[in-house]
N, C-alpha and C positions, 0 to 999 in steps of 0.2 A: 699463392704467395709470389710466384715468379712474375705473374702479371702485375702485381702491385709494385714489385721492385723495378720492373721495366718502366712503369708509369713514373715512378719517382726519379729514375735515371733521366727520363725525358724532361722532367721539370728542372732537374739539375743542369742539364745541357742548355736548356732554354734560358735559365736565369744566369748561368755563367756567361753565355754568349752576350746577353744583354749588358752585363756588368763590363765585360771587356770592350764590346762595341761602343757603349756609351762613354767609357773612359777615353778611348782612342779618339772619338769624335770631339770631345771637349778639349783634349790636348791639341787637336787641329783647329780649335776655336770654332767649332760647329756645334749646334745643339745636340744633346745626347740622343735625342730621338732618331736622328739620322744614322748614327752608329748602331743603334738597336735594331732598326729596320734592316740595315745592310747586313748585320750579323745574322739576322733571321734568314735572309736569302742564302748566306754562305753555309749555314749548318742545316738548312732545310732539305727535304727529301730529294729535290732535283739538283742539288749541288754536292756538298760533302756527304749528305745522307746521315748525318749524326742525329738528326731530330725527326721523329715521327709525330705528326699532329694527331694526338690522342684526344679522347673525350675530356679527361681531366685537364689537359692543357687548354683546350678550347673554353672550358668553363672558367679557368683562371684568367684567360684572356678577356672574356666578356666581363668578368667581375672587375678586372683591372680598368677596362674602359669605363665602366659604371662609376667606379671610385674616382677616376680622373675627372669626369665631368661633374661629379658631386662636389669635389673640392673646389673646382672652378666656380660652381654655383655659390659656394660659401663665401666667395670673394666678390659676389655680384648681388647688388640689391635691386629690387624692382624699380625703385625710384631712379636708379642710374640708367636702367634700360629704357625707362619712359622718356628720359631726356634725349635719347637717340632713336626713339621709336620710328619716326617718319623716315629717317635716313636708313635705318636697318631694313625697313620694308622695301625701299627702293633697291637696296643692295641685294636683298634676297630675290626679288622678282627679276631684275635685270641680270643678276648672276645666274639665273636659271635659264632665261630666254635665249641669250646669245650662245652659251655653250650647246644648248639643244639644237639651235639652227646649224651651228658649225658641225656638230656631230652627225646630224641628219644628212648634211651635205656630203660629208666624207663617206658615210655609209652608202648613200645613193650612188656616188661616183665609183665606189668599190663593187657595185653590182647588187646590192641588197634591194629587194622590192620595198614599196612604200611602208607597209606596216612593220616589217622587220627592221627597216632603216630607223624608224622611230624608237624601236626598242634599243638599238645600238646607241642612239642619241641620248636615251635616258641614262646611260652609263656615264655620259659626259657631265651631267648636271649636279650630281650629289657631291657634297663637301664633307670631308672627315673632320668634324669639330674636335675630335680627340687629339689629333696630331697638332693642329694649330694651338689648341688650348694648352698643350704641354709646353710648347715653345714660349708662349706668352707667360706661362707660369714660371718657367726657368729664368726668364728675363725680368721677372717682377713687374710685368707691364699690364697686368689684368685690370688695373684701375684706370688705364688710359682710355680716352674717348674712342680711339680706333678699335681697341680690344672689345669694348662694350658693344660697338656696332657689329663687329665680327660675330660675337656670341649671340646677339639678338638676331642677326641675319641667319645664323646657322639654324636656329629654331624654325624660323620662317622657311628657310631652304628645305628643311626636313619635311615640313607639312606639305609644301608644294611638290617636292620630289615624290612623296608618297602617293599623292593624287595622280601625278604624271605616270608613275610606274603602273598604277592601277589601270589607267587608260590604255597605255601601250600593251599591257598584258592582255586586256580584253580584246584588243584589236587583232591578236594572234588567233582568236577563235572565230568560228563562223557565226556565232551568236551575236557578235558585235558588242557595243558598249551599253551597259545598263546605267543610264544617266541617273536615275533615282538612287540606285545603290551607291554611285560615286558621290552624289551630293550628301548622302547619309554618312559615308566614310569621312568626307572632308569636314562636315559639320561636327561629327564626333571628335575628330582630331583637334580642330580649332577650339571647340568647346572645352575639351580636356585641358589644353594649355591655358586658356583664359581663366577657367575656374580655379585651377591649381594656383596660378600666379596671383590672382586677386584674392580669392577666398583664403588660400593657404597663408599668404603673408599677413592678412588681417587677423586670422586666428592666432598665429604665432606672436604677433605684437600684443594681442590682448591676453593670451594664455601661455606665456613662455614657460610656466611651471610644469607644463605637460612633459617636458624633458626630465623632470626631477621625480618621475614615478618611482615608487619604492621597490625597484627590482633588485638593484645591487648598488655598490658604491660607484660604479661607472655608468649609471643610468643615462646621463646625457649622451654618452658615446653610443651605447647599445640601442637606445630608443631611436637615435638619429639614424643609425645604420638600418634599423627596421623600416623607418619611414622612407629611406633611400631605396631599399629593395621594393617596397610596396609601390612606390610611384614608378619605378622602372618597369615592374610587371604591368601596372595599369597602362603605362605609355605603350608598351608592346601590344596590349589588348586593343588599343584604339588605332593600331596600325602604324604607330610611330616607332622610331628607334628607342630602345630601352634607355640609351644614354640621355635622351631628351628628358625623360622622367627623372633621371638622376640629377640632371642639371637643375630642373625645377625644384627638386627636393632641397638641394643645397641653397638655392636662392630663397626658398621659404625659411629655412633654418638660419639664414644670415640675419634675420630679423630678431633673433633671440639674444639674450645677454651672454649665452654660452658660445657665441660665434667664434671668438678668438681661440678659446680652448679647443673647440671642435676642429678648427683649422690646424692647430698644432697636432692633435691626436691623429687626425685622418691623414696628415702629411706623412707620418711614420708608416701607417698601414699602406698607403699608396706607393711608398718607395719600394715595398716588397711585391705588390701585385701588378702595378701599372706596366713595368717592363715586359711582362708576359704578353700584353696586348700588342706591343710594337714588334716583338720577335715573331709572333704568330703572323702578323700582317706581312712581314718579309718572307716567312717560310712558305706562304701560300703561292709564291711566285714560282712558276715552272720555267727555269732558265733554259732548259733543253729545247723547249719550243721556240725560244727566242734566238737560238744559235745559228740562224741563217740570215743572209744579207737582206733579202726582200722583206722578211717579217720584221727584222730589226729596223729597217728603214720606215716601215709602216708604224712601228711603235714610236719612233721619233716624230713622225708627221702628226700622229694622233696626239702625242704629248704636247707638241707646240700648239695645236688647235685648242686643246683643253686648257692650257695656260692662258692663251690669248682670250678665250671666252670668259674666263673668270676675272682676269686682270682688267680687261676693258669693260665688261658688263658690270661687275661690282664697283670698279673705279668710277664709272659714270654715275652709279647710284650714290657714291660718296663724294662727288666732285665739289660739293659745298664746303668740304673740309680743307680744300687746298690740294695741290697736285701731289705732294709727298704723302700726305695722310691718306688720300684716295688710293694711291698706289699701294700703300701699306695694307689697306683694307682688301684690295684686289688680290694681292699676294697671299694674304692670310686666308682667303677663301679657296686657294688653288688646290691644296692636297685632297685627293680622292680617297686614298688609304683603303681601309677595310670596306668602306661603303661601295666603292667602285668594284672591289673584288666580289662582294655579295651580289651586286646587280649582274656582274658578268657570270657568276655561278647560276643565277636564275635564268639568264639567257641560254646558257648551255643546257640546263635541265629541260627547258622548254623546246629545245631543238632549234632555236633561233641562231645561236652562235656555233659555227664549226670550231674545232679545236684551235685553229690558227687565230681566228677572231677573238676567241676567249683569251688566248695568250697575249694578244695585242692590247686588249682592254686591261688585263691584269698588269701588264708591263707599264702601261700609261699610269695606272693607279699608283704603282710603286714609284715611278720616276717623279710624278708630281709631288709625292709625299717626301721624297729625298731632296728635290731641288728647291722647294719653297722655303723650308725652315731657315737655311743659311741666309737667303735673300731677305726674309722677314727680319731676322736678327740684325742684319746690316742696316735695314731701313729704320729700325727702332733705336739703334745704338746712337747715343749722344744727341737725340732730338727731343724737344719738348712737345708734349701733346697739345694740340689746339683744343679749346673748350667750346663745346656746342652750347648755344642757348637752348633752354628747355623747349622741347617740342611735344606736341600731342602724340600719344602712341596710338 
């Protein structure tokens, strides 16, 4: 019983911190997500120590991220993504290549040997779709061309980052890279995304009555949630982030007549669960390791390189939209968030990252997540979105 009470207390602290942090951020005219991440840092184990990251909290955090991307998917139709398909591909590829080069250069300069330097570089490339998606959602900007490109590029980014991580992980062993296995992994991931996006949307257009199964009076809501979880699990099975499957589930269900009702219902559920995701992202930061000058300087240098890599790389991919829109896309792809933290954790477990390097990568992941949202909000405020001509995906 005591353990259950302690877990509940942790959830209360996390949610209370999210509410206070989010409210203070909005009063300061910043996105709520900035305040929630910062609140997580403050109440986390390495600062005030009010919050212990327990298994129930991690589960709610993951569920919050899944629901966030699911609701974003509900506001995105496949036809919308197809219009920006070519641009999103350029953004995804260039937004991975340049950060990787900059990350590898910093790691090599810092004394890491070749294979380990590439593992460090892999932490530079991943984008946290959840953080940017929340900012776009708060601003009511998910229907804009830039937002569609960002979300499409985020899916591409995840597929490519997954393959890259597999390669650099294999390079840490004496056995080397199994090319056949890598091709199978990539083929499975790409196939999963394509089949769900194309076949799923087709099925929902033709058989939207599937959501009206005679389970209970809330069948569209409950069946949709089951589909969301199923595709999240399937996505993880194919080596992708679970949130990619959740996003695809929302995009598929956006084709049904229940779309607007589902948006309304899931917005309420998300308001309860999504804040856990951002608080846990902040709580994962060990501020004590960052409390000395040289390490803090390294964090700032790495953060600047990480920002430049995404802004320039993704901006070049979106340059056909015009300077401001291309900059908006680049900034939208900057946050590393929990994805950077996860890769840093893998590097630490593999013995690639010493504690200091781990702290630097985690610090960079947090700073990019806090710096980008206010800039993104400013870029989107008071501007009209340019419309892209339909492109082949």
